[in-house]
mmCIF file as Biopython writes it, N, C-alpha, C and O atoms, coordinates in Angstrom:
data_model
#
loop_
_atom_site.group_PDB
_atom_site.id
_atom_site.type_symbol
_atom_site.label_atom_id
_atom_site.label_alt_id
_atom_site.label_comp_id
_atom_site.label_asym_id
_atom_site.label_entity_id
_atom_site.label_seq_id
_atom_site.pdbx_PDB_ins_code
_atom_site.Cartn_x
_atom_site.Cartn_y
_atom_site.Cartn_z
_atom_site.occupancy
_atom_site.B_iso_or_equiv
_atom_site.auth_seq_id
_atom_site.auth_asym_id
_atom_site.pdbx_PDB_model_num
ATOM 1   N N  . MET A ? 1  ? -44.090 -3.426 71.837  1.0 0.0 1  A 1 
ATOM 2   C CA . MET A ? 1  ? -43.024 -2.429 71.869  1.0 0.0 1  A 1 
ATOM 3   C C  . MET A ? 1  ? -41.720 -3.137 72.224  1.0 0.0 1  A 1 
ATOM 4   O O  . MET A ? 1  ? -41.655 -3.877 73.205  1.0 0.0 1  A 1 
ATOM 5   N N  . ALA A ? 2  ? -40.695 -2.910 71.429  1.0 0.0 2  A 1 
ATOM 6   C CA . ALA A ? 2  ? -39.396 -3.541 71.666  1.0 0.0 2  A 1 
ATOM 7   C C  . ALA A ? 2  ? -38.659 -2.825 72.799  1.0 0.0 2  A 1 
ATOM 8   O O  . ALA A ? 2  ? -38.770 -1.610 72.965  1.0 0.0 2  A 1 
ATOM 9   N N  . ASP A ? 3  ? -37.912 -3.603 73.564  1.0 0.0 3  A 1 
ATOM 10  C CA . ASP A ? 3  ? -37.092 -2.999 74.620  1.0 0.0 3  A 1 
ATOM 11  C C  . ASP A ? 3  ? -35.899 -2.316 73.977  1.0 0.0 3  A 1 
ATOM 12  O O  . ASP A ? 3  ? -35.149 -2.932 73.220  1.0 0.0 3  A 1 
ATOM 13  N N  . SER A ? 4  ? -35.731 -1.046 74.283  1.0 0.0 4  A 1 
ATOM 14  C CA . SER A ? 4  ? -34.573 -0.331 73.759  1.0 0.0 4  A 1 
ATOM 15  C C  . SER A ? 4  ? -33.542 -0.188 74.871  1.0 0.0 4  A 1 
ATOM 16  O O  . SER A ? 4  ? -33.904 0.006  76.032  1.0 0.0 4  A 1 
ATOM 17  N N  . PRO A ? 5  ? -32.262 -0.282 74.526  1.0 0.0 5  A 1 
ATOM 18  C CA . PRO A ? 5  ? -31.228 -0.161 75.557  1.0 0.0 5  A 1 
ATOM 19  C C  . PRO A ? 5  ? -31.195 1.256  76.129  1.0 0.0 5  A 1 
ATOM 20  O O  . PRO A ? 5  ? -31.493 2.230  75.437  1.0 0.0 5  A 1 
ATOM 21  N N  . LEU A ? 6  ? -30.832 1.345  77.385  1.0 0.0 6  A 1 
ATOM 22  C CA . LEU A ? 6  ? -30.704 2.658  78.014  1.0 0.0 6  A 1 
ATOM 23  C C  . LEU A ? 6  ? -29.536 3.414  77.421  1.0 0.0 6  A 1 
ATOM 24  O O  . LEU A ? 6  ? -28.510 2.826  77.079  1.0 0.0 6  A 1 
ATOM 25  N N  . ARG A ? 7  ? -29.696 4.712  77.303  1.0 0.0 7  A 1 
ATOM 26  C CA . ARG A ? 7  ? -28.569 5.539  76.893  1.0 0.0 7  A 1 
ATOM 27  C C  . ARG A ? 7  ? -27.569 5.556  78.037  1.0 0.0 7  A 1 
ATOM 28  O O  . ARG A ? 7  ? -27.966 5.436  79.196  1.0 0.0 7  A 1 
ATOM 29  N N  . PRO A ? 8  ? -26.281 5.703  77.743  1.0 0.0 8  A 1 
ATOM 30  C CA . PRO A ? 8  ? -25.278 5.734  78.820  1.0 0.0 8  A 1 
ATOM 31  C C  . PRO A ? 8  ? -25.570 6.794  79.875  1.0 0.0 8  A 1 
ATOM 32  O O  . PRO A ? 8  ? -25.398 6.537  81.066  1.0 0.0 8  A 1 
ATOM 33  N N  . SER A ? 9  ? -26.009 7.981  79.461  1.0 0.0 9  A 1 
ATOM 34  C CA . SER A ? 9  ? -26.280 9.033  80.449  1.0 0.0 9  A 1 
ATOM 35  C C  . SER A ? 9  ? -27.451 8.649  81.349  1.0 0.0 9  A 1 
ATOM 36  O O  . SER A ? 9  ? -27.433 8.959  82.540  1.0 0.0 9  A 1 
ATOM 37  N N  . SER A ? 10 ? -28.456 7.989  80.811  1.0 0.0 10 A 1 
ATOM 38  C CA . SER A ? 10 ? -29.586 7.532  81.622  1.0 0.0 10 A 1 
ATOM 39  C C  . SER A ? 10 ? -29.139 6.470  82.617  1.0 0.0 10 A 1 
ATOM 40  O O  . SER A ? 10 ? -29.565 6.472  83.772  1.0 0.0 10 A 1 
ATOM 41  N N  . LEU A ? 11 ? -28.293 5.579  82.171  1.0 0.0 11 A 1 
ATOM 42  C CA . LEU A ? 11 ? -27.789 4.530  83.052  1.0 0.0 11 A 1 
ATOM 43  C C  . LEU A ? 11 ? -26.934 5.118  84.173  1.0 0.0 11 A 1 
ATOM 44  O O  . LEU A ? 11 ? -27.031 4.680  85.319  1.0 0.0 11 A 1 
ATOM 45  N N  . ILE A ? 12 ? -26.106 6.094  83.854  1.0 0.0 12 A 1 
ATOM 46  C CA . ILE A ? 12 ? -25.285 6.751  84.878  1.0 0.0 12 A 1 
ATOM 47  C C  . ILE A ? 12 ? -26.182 7.442  85.899  1.0 0.0 12 A 1 
ATOM 48  O O  . ILE A ? 12 ? -25.950 7.329  87.102  1.0 0.0 12 A 1 
ATOM 49  N N  . ASN A ? 13 ? -27.196 8.151  85.434  1.0 0.0 13 A 1 
ATOM 50  C CA . ASN A ? 13 ? -28.122 8.811  86.358  1.0 0.0 13 A 1 
ATOM 51  C C  . ASN A ? 13 ? -28.836 7.800  87.244  1.0 0.0 13 A 1 
ATOM 52  O O  . ASN A ? 13 ? -29.028 8.045  88.435  1.0 0.0 13 A 1 
ATOM 53  N N  . THR A ? 14 ? -29.228 6.671  86.677  1.0 0.0 14 A 1 
ATOM 54  C CA . THR A ? 14 ? -29.893 5.633  87.454  1.0 0.0 14 A 1 
ATOM 55  C C  . THR A ? 14 ? -28.967 5.072  88.524  1.0 0.0 14 A 1 
ATOM 56  O O  . THR A ? 14 ? -29.381 4.889  89.669  1.0 0.0 14 A 1 
ATOM 57  N N  . VAL A ? 15 ? -27.723 4.800  88.164  1.0 0.0 15 A 1 
ATOM 58  C CA . VAL A ? 15 ? -26.746 4.274  89.124  1.0 0.0 15 A 1 
ATOM 59  C C  . VAL A ? 15 ? -26.528 5.279  90.254  1.0 0.0 15 A 1 
ATOM 60  O O  . VAL A ? 15 ? -26.497 4.900  91.425  1.0 0.0 15 A 1 
ATOM 61  N N  . TYR A ? 16 ? -26.378 6.553  89.908  1.0 0.0 16 A 1 
ATOM 62  C CA . TYR A ? 16 ? -26.204 7.579  90.945  1.0 0.0 16 A 1 
ATOM 63  C C  . TYR A ? 16 ? -27.415 7.643  91.863  1.0 0.0 16 A 1 
ATOM 64  O O  . TYR A ? 16 ? -27.281 7.626  93.087  1.0 0.0 16 A 1 
ATOM 65  N N  . GLY A ? 17 ? -28.595 7.717  91.266  1.0 0.0 17 A 1 
ATOM 66  C CA . GLY A ? 17 ? -29.803 7.871  92.069  1.0 0.0 17 A 1 
ATOM 67  C C  . GLY A ? 17 ? -30.111 6.659  92.930  1.0 0.0 17 A 1 
ATOM 68  O O  . GLY A ? 17 ? -30.543 6.801  94.074  1.0 0.0 17 A 1 
ATOM 69  N N  . ALA A ? 18 ? -29.894 5.475  92.390  1.0 0.0 18 A 1 
ATOM 70  C CA . ALA A ? 18 ? -30.275 4.260  93.097  1.0 0.0 18 A 1 
ATOM 71  C C  . ALA A ? 18 ? -29.228 3.782  94.100  1.0 0.0 18 A 1 
ATOM 72  O O  . ALA A ? 18 ? -29.573 3.177  95.115  1.0 0.0 18 A 1 
ATOM 73  N N  . PHE A ? 19 ? -27.955 4.047  93.823  1.0 0.0 19 A 1 
ATOM 74  C CA . PHE A ? 19 ? -26.908 3.453  94.652  1.0 0.0 19 A 1 
ATOM 75  C C  . PHE A ? 19 ? -25.926 4.455  95.246  1.0 0.0 19 A 1 
ATOM 76  O O  . PHE A ? 19 ? -25.691 4.452  96.454  1.0 0.0 19 A 1 
ATOM 77  N N  . LEU A ? 20 ? -25.357 5.302  94.416  1.0 0.0 20 A 1 
ATOM 78  C CA . LEU A ? 20 ? -24.248 6.151  94.869  1.0 0.0 20 A 1 
ATOM 79  C C  . LEU A ? 20 ? -24.679 7.262  95.803  1.0 0.0 20 A 1 
ATOM 80  O O  . LEU A ? 20 ? -23.924 7.647  96.696  1.0 0.0 20 A 1 
ATOM 81  N N  . ARG A ? 21 ? -25.872 7.780  95.613  1.0 0.0 21 A 1 
ATOM 82  C CA . ARG A ? 21 ? -26.344 8.866  96.475  1.0 0.0 21 A 1 
ATOM 83  C C  . ARG A ? 21 ? -26.360 8.425  97.933  1.0 0.0 21 A 1 
ATOM 84  O O  . ARG A ? 21 ? -26.001 9.198  98.822  1.0 0.0 21 A 1 
ATOM 85  N N  . ARG A ? 22 ? -26.774 7.191  98.179  1.0 0.0 22 A 1 
ATOM 86  C CA . ARG A ? 22 ? -26.805 6.655  99.547  1.0 0.0 22 A 1 
ATOM 87  C C  . ARG A ? 22 ? -25.411 6.470  100.131 1.0 0.0 22 A 1 
ATOM 88  O O  . ARG A ? 22 ? -25.234 6.439  101.349 1.0 0.0 22 A 1 
ATOM 89  N N  . LEU A ? 23 ? -24.423 6.348  99.248  1.0 0.0 23 A 1 
ATOM 90  C CA . LEU A ? 23 ? -23.048 6.102  99.692  1.0 0.0 23 A 1 
ATOM 91  C C  . LEU A ? 23 ? -22.207 7.369  99.686  1.0 0.0 23 A 1 
ATOM 92  O O  . LEU A ? 23 ? -20.979 7.290  99.702  1.0 0.0 23 A 1 
ATOM 93  N N  . GLY A ? 24 ? -22.838 8.525  99.664  1.0 0.0 24 A 1 
ATOM 94  C CA . GLY A ? 24 ? -22.112 9.788  99.676  1.0 0.0 24 A 1 
ATOM 95  C C  . GLY A ? 24 ? -22.091 10.486 98.335  1.0 0.0 24 A 1 
ATOM 96  O O  . GLY A ? 24 ? -21.671 11.640 98.258  1.0 0.0 24 A 1 
ATOM 97  N N  . GLY A ? 25 ? -22.534 9.819  97.260  1.0 0.0 25 A 1 
ATOM 98  C CA . GLY A ? 25 ? -22.661 10.454 95.961  1.0 0.0 25 A 1 
ATOM 99  C C  . GLY A ? 25 ? -21.373 10.677 95.199  1.0 0.0 25 A 1 
ATOM 100 O O  . GLY A ? 25 ? -21.350 11.459 94.248  1.0 0.0 25 A 1 
ATOM 101 N N  . TRP A ? 26 ? -20.296 10.007 95.595  1.0 0.0 26 A 1 
ATOM 102 C CA . TRP A ? 26 ? -19.020 10.235 94.920  1.0 0.0 26 A 1 
ATOM 103 C C  . TRP A ? 26 ? -18.481 8.928  94.363  1.0 0.0 26 A 1 
ATOM 104 O O  . TRP A ? 26 ? -18.555 7.886  95.014  1.0 0.0 26 A 1 
ATOM 105 N N  . ILE A ? 27 ? -17.934 8.994  93.145  1.0 0.0 27 A 1 
ATOM 106 C CA . ILE A ? 27 ? -17.232 7.874  92.534  1.0 0.0 27 A 1 
ATOM 107 C C  . ILE A ? 27 ? -16.198 8.465  91.582  1.0 0.0 27 A 1 
ATOM 108 O O  . ILE A ? 27 ? -16.459 9.475  90.928  1.0 0.0 27 A 1 
ATOM 109 N N  . SER A ? 28 ? -15.050 7.852  91.504  1.0 0.0 28 A 1 
ATOM 110 C CA . SER A ? 28 ? -14.041 8.355  90.568  1.0 0.0 28 A 1 
ATOM 111 C C  . SER A ? 28 ? -14.485 8.027  89.146  1.0 0.0 28 A 1 
ATOM 112 O O  . SER A ? 28 ? -15.230 7.073  88.925  1.0 0.0 28 A 1 
ATOM 113 N N  . VAL A ? 29 ? -14.027 8.816  88.198  1.0 0.0 29 A 1 
ATOM 114 C CA . VAL A ? 29 ? -14.374 8.586  86.800  1.0 0.0 29 A 1 
ATOM 115 C C  . VAL A ? 29 ? -13.865 7.218  86.362  1.0 0.0 29 A 1 
ATOM 116 O O  . VAL A ? 29 ? -14.561 6.506  85.639  1.0 0.0 29 A 1 
ATOM 117 N N  . ALA A ? 30 ? -12.674 6.845  86.784  1.0 0.0 30 A 1 
ATOM 118 C CA . ALA A ? 30 ? -12.118 5.534  86.415  1.0 0.0 30 A 1 
ATOM 119 C C  . ALA A ? 30 ? -13.013 4.401  86.922  1.0 0.0 30 A 1 
ATOM 120 O O  . ALA A ? 30 ? -13.273 3.439  86.199  1.0 0.0 30 A 1 
ATOM 121 N N  . ASP A ? 31 ? -13.480 4.520  88.166  1.0 0.0 31 A 1 
ATOM 122 C CA . ASP A ? 31 ? -14.364 3.488  88.713  1.0 0.0 31 A 1 
ATOM 123 C C  . ASP A ? 31 ? -15.715 3.477  88.005  1.0 0.0 31 A 1 
ATOM 124 O O  . ASP A ? 31 ? -16.293 2.413  87.779  1.0 0.0 31 A 1 
ATOM 125 N N  . LEU A ? 32 ? -16.215 4.653  87.659  1.0 0.0 32 A 1 
ATOM 126 C CA . LEU A ? 32 ? -17.483 4.733  86.937  1.0 0.0 32 A 1 
ATOM 127 C C  . LEU A ? 32 ? -17.347 4.095  85.554  1.0 0.0 32 A 1 
ATOM 128 O O  . LEU A ? 32 ? -18.256 3.401  85.099  1.0 0.0 32 A 1 
ATOM 129 N N  . LEU A ? 33 ? -16.232 4.323  84.897  1.0 0.0 33 A 1 
ATOM 130 C CA . LEU A ? 33 ? -15.996 3.699  83.591  1.0 0.0 33 A 1 
ATOM 131 C C  . LEU A ? 33 ? -15.907 2.179  83.717  1.0 0.0 33 A 1 
ATOM 132 O O  . LEU A ? 33 ? -16.414 1.452  82.862  1.0 0.0 33 A 1 
ATOM 133 N N  . THR A ? 34 ? -15.271 1.705  84.773  1.0 0.0 34 A 1 
ATOM 134 C CA . THR A ? 34 ? -15.197 0.262  85.018  1.0 0.0 34 A 1 
ATOM 135 C C  . THR A ? 34 ? -16.588 -0.315 85.237  1.0 0.0 34 A 1 
ATOM 136 O O  . THR A ? 34 ? -16.919 -1.370 84.698  1.0 0.0 34 A 1 
ATOM 137 N N  . LEU A ? 35 ? -17.394 0.372  86.024  1.0 0.0 35 A 1 
ATOM 138 C CA . LEU A ? 35 ? -18.758 -0.070 86.274  1.0 0.0 35 A 1 
ATOM 139 C C  . LEU A ? 35 ? -19.573 -0.085 84.989  1.0 0.0 35 A 1 
ATOM 140 O O  . LEU A ? 35 ? -20.311 -1.038 84.739  1.0 0.0 35 A 1 
ATOM 141 N N  . MET A ? 36 ? -19.452 0.948  84.175  1.0 0.0 36 A 1 
ATOM 142 C CA . MET A ? 36 ? -20.190 0.999  82.919  1.0 0.0 36 A 1 
ATOM 143 C C  . MET A ? 36 ? -19.758 -0.132 81.984  1.0 0.0 36 A 1 
ATOM 144 O O  . MET A ? 36 ? -20.583 -0.694 81.265  1.0 0.0 36 A 1 
ATOM 145 N N  . ALA A ? 37 ? -18.476 -0.461 81.996  1.0 0.0 37 A 1 
ATOM 146 C CA . ALA A ? 37 ? -17.988 -1.575 81.177  1.0 0.0 37 A 1 
ATOM 147 C C  . ALA A ? 37 ? -18.620 -2.893 81.642  1.0 0.0 37 A 1 
ATOM 148 O O  . ALA A ? 37 ? -18.962 -3.744 80.821  1.0 0.0 37 A 1 
ATOM 149 N N  . GLU A ? 38 ? -18.772 -3.055 82.949  1.0 0.0 38 A 1 
ATOM 150 C CA . GLU A ? 38 ? -19.424 -4.251 83.492  1.0 0.0 38 A 1 
ATOM 151 C C  . GLU A ? 38 ? -20.893 -4.325 83.066  1.0 0.0 38 A 1 
ATOM 152 O O  . GLU A ? 38 ? -21.468 -5.409 82.984  1.0 0.0 38 A 1 
ATOM 153 N N  . LEU A ? 39 ? -21.486 -3.173 82.797  1.0 0.0 39 A 1 
ATOM 154 C CA . LEU A ? 39 ? -22.880 -3.105 82.355  1.0 0.0 39 A 1 
ATOM 155 C C  . LEU A ? 39 ? -22.986 -3.069 80.832  1.0 0.0 39 A 1 
ATOM 156 O O  . LEU A ? 39 ? -24.034 -2.726 80.284  1.0 0.0 39 A 1 
ATOM 157 N N  . ASP A ? 40 ? -21.890 -3.426 80.151  1.0 0.0 40 A 1 
ATOM 158 C CA . ASP A ? 40 ? -21.825 -3.505 78.688  1.0 0.0 40 A 1 
ATOM 159 C C  . ASP A ? 40 ? -22.025 -2.175 77.980  1.0 0.0 40 A 1 
ATOM 160 O O  . ASP A ? 40 ? -22.583 -2.128 76.883  1.0 0.0 40 A 1 
ATOM 161 N N  . VAL A ? 41 ? -21.571 -1.092 78.606  1.0 0.0 41 A 1 
ATOM 162 C CA . VAL A ? 41 ? -21.577 0.219  77.953  1.0 0.0 41 A 1 
ATOM 163 C C  . VAL A ? 41 ? -20.203 0.436  77.338  1.0 0.0 41 A 1 
ATOM 164 O O  . VAL A ? 41 ? -19.184 0.299  78.015  1.0 0.0 41 A 1 
ATOM 165 N N  . ASP A ? 42 ? -20.178 0.772  76.068  1.0 0.0 42 A 1 
ATOM 166 C CA . ASP A ? 42 ? -18.941 1.020  75.343  1.0 0.0 42 A 1 
ATOM 167 C C  . ASP A ? 42 ? -18.149 2.149  76.002  1.0 0.0 42 A 1 
ATOM 168 O O  . ASP A ? 42 ? -18.729 3.164  76.386  1.0 0.0 42 A 1 
ATOM 169 N N  . GLY A ? 43 ? -16.830 1.985  76.139  1.0 0.0 43 A 1 
ATOM 170 C CA . GLY A ? 43 ? -15.978 2.974  76.797  1.0 0.0 43 A 1 
ATOM 171 C C  . GLY A ? 43 ? -16.109 4.385  76.253  1.0 0.0 43 A 1 
ATOM 172 O O  . GLY A ? 43 ? -16.344 5.313  77.026  1.0 0.0 43 A 1 
ATOM 173 N N  . PRO A ? 44 ? -15.965 4.579  74.938  1.0 0.0 44 A 1 
ATOM 174 C CA . PRO A ? 44 ? -16.102 5.936  74.393  1.0 0.0 44 A 1 
ATOM 175 C C  . PRO A ? 44 ? -17.488 6.539  74.644  1.0 0.0 44 A 1 
ATOM 176 O O  . PRO A ? 44 ? -17.600 7.740  74.888  1.0 0.0 44 A 1 
ATOM 177 N N  . ALA A ? 45 ? -18.530 5.727  74.588  1.0 0.0 45 A 1 
ATOM 178 C CA . ALA A ? 45 ? -19.881 6.235  74.852  1.0 0.0 45 A 1 
ATOM 179 C C  . ALA A ? 45 ? -20.013 6.662  76.311  1.0 0.0 45 A 1 
ATOM 180 O O  . ALA A ? 45 ? -20.633 7.683  76.608  1.0 0.0 45 A 1 
ATOM 181 N N  . ALA A ? 46 ? -19.431 5.879  77.220  1.0 0.0 46 A 1 
ATOM 182 C CA . ALA A ? 46 ? -19.477 6.225  78.642  1.0 0.0 46 A 1 
ATOM 183 C C  . ALA A ? 46 ? -18.689 7.503  78.906  1.0 0.0 46 A 1 
ATOM 184 O O  . ALA A ? 46 ? -19.155 8.367  79.649  1.0 0.0 46 A 1 
ATOM 185 N N  . ARG A ? 47 ? -17.506 7.638  78.312  1.0 0.0 47 A 1 
ATOM 186 C CA . ARG A ? 47 ? -16.700 8.850  78.500  1.0 0.0 47 A 1 
ATOM 187 C C  . ARG A ? 47 ? -17.426 10.077 77.982  1.0 0.0 47 A 1 
ATOM 188 O O  . ARG A ? 47 ? -17.408 11.133 78.615  1.0 0.0 47 A 1 
ATOM 189 N N  . SER A ? 48 ? -18.063 9.936  76.832  1.0 0.0 48 A 1 
ATOM 190 C CA . SER A ? 48 ? -18.808 11.052 76.248  1.0 0.0 48 A 1 
ATOM 191 C C  . SER A ? 48 ? -19.976 11.432 77.144  1.0 0.0 48 A 1 
ATOM 192 O O  . SER A ? 48 ? -20.231 12.619 77.348  1.0 0.0 48 A 1 
ATOM 193 N N  . ALA A ? 49 ? -20.688 10.452 77.681  1.0 0.0 49 A 1 
ATOM 194 C CA . ALA A ? 49 ? -21.827 10.725 78.560  1.0 0.0 49 A 1 
ATOM 195 C C  . ALA A ? 49 ? -21.361 11.418 79.838  1.0 0.0 49 A 1 
ATOM 196 O O  . ALA A ? 49 ? -22.005 12.358 80.305  1.0 0.0 49 A 1 
ATOM 197 N N  . ILE A ? 50 ? -20.260 10.964 80.397  1.0 0.0 50 A 1 
ATOM 198 C CA . ILE A ? 50 ? -19.718 11.575 81.606  1.0 0.0 50 A 1 
ATOM 199 C C  . ILE A ? 50 ? -19.332 13.032 81.337  1.0 0.0 50 A 1 
ATOM 200 O O  . ILE A ? 50 ? -19.612 13.920 82.142  1.0 0.0 50 A 1 
ATOM 201 N N  . SER A ? 51 ? -18.692 13.259 80.207  1.0 0.0 51 A 1 
ATOM 202 C CA . SER A ? 51 ? -18.296 14.616 79.840  1.0 0.0 51 A 1 
ATOM 203 C C  . SER A ? 51 ? -19.501 15.532 79.716  1.0 0.0 51 A 1 
ATOM 204 O O  . SER A ? 51 ? -19.490 16.662 80.204  1.0 0.0 51 A 1 
ATOM 205 N N  . ARG A ? 52 ? -20.553 15.028 79.050  1.0 0.0 52 A 1 
ATOM 206 C CA . ARG A ? 52 ? -21.769 15.841 78.890  1.0 0.0 52 A 1 
ATOM 207 C C  . ARG A ? 52 ? -22.456 16.087 80.233  1.0 0.0 52 A 1 
ATOM 208 O O  . ARG A ? 52 ? -22.973 17.178 80.472  1.0 0.0 52 A 1 
ATOM 209 N N  . LEU A ? 53 ? -22.464 15.085 81.104  1.0 0.0 53 A 1 
ATOM 210 C CA . LEU A ? 53 ? -23.117 15.240 82.399  1.0 0.0 53 A 1 
ATOM 211 C C  . LEU A ? 53 ? -22.356 16.214 83.296  1.0 0.0 53 A 1 
ATOM 212 O O  . LEU A ? 53 ? -22.963 16.871 84.142  1.0 0.0 53 A 1 
ATOM 213 N N  . LYS A ? 54 ? -21.040 16.314 83.125  1.0 0.0 54 A 1 
ATOM 214 C CA . LYS A ? 54 ? -20.236 17.224 83.945  1.0 0.0 54 A 1 
ATOM 215 C C  . LYS A ? 54 ? -20.504 18.683 83.594  1.0 0.0 54 A 1 
ATOM 216 O O  . LYS A ? 54 ? -20.319 19.564 84.433  1.0 0.0 54 A 1 
ATOM 217 N N  . LYS A ? 55 ? -20.937 18.947 82.365  1.0 0.0 55 A 1 
ATOM 218 C CA . LYS A ? 55 ? -21.152 20.336 81.910  1.0 0.0 55 A 1 
ATOM 219 C C  . LYS A ? 55 ? -22.329 20.960 82.541  1.0 0.0 55 A 1 
ATOM 220 O O  . LYS A ? 55 ? -22.638 22.118 82.262  1.0 0.0 55 A 1 
#
């Protein structure tokens, strides 16, 4: 079975659950986008995932 890349929304949920929840659960959207860029997530894909997760 080939390794498939995580979807941006899955990666955001993982980051929140594993790291941010312990730190109060808050991060600015700009900082989250910067973090996603460091994890090689395309900017528009990250913005779209954030928008969908906010709904």
